Residue, then its C-alpha position, 0 to 999 in steps of 0.5 A: m787585633t786590628d792594625p790600628d790597635i798595634v800601632w797605638g798600643s806600640l806608641f803608648a808602649a814606646g812612650a811609657a818606656f821613654e818616661t820610665y827611662a827618663i824617670f830613672n836616668k836622674k837627668n833634668g828635663d826629659t820627663l813628659s812632665e818636665r817637658t810640658r812645663a817647659l813648652f807651656q812656661v808654666k812658672t809664668k801666669t801667662g803660661k799657666a793660664v795657657f796650659t790651664v785653658a788648653w787642658v781643660t779644652f782638651a779634656a772636655w773635648f775627649l770626654i765628649h768624643i769618647t762618650g759620644g755625648 
């Protein structure tokens, strides 16, 4: 295992641990989904559109980036 594997694995594990804690602590507003909704203000038409464009753009880039297409 290389150093980048350890670093990225640790970051993902820490994120998963915090998300699990946030799900079970019953506090509103601290899960990744709730923070994302608040950041992009998806209850507004503009926020929903901005999030949609950002998500689709990221997904397309990531697919091409990973598959080497």
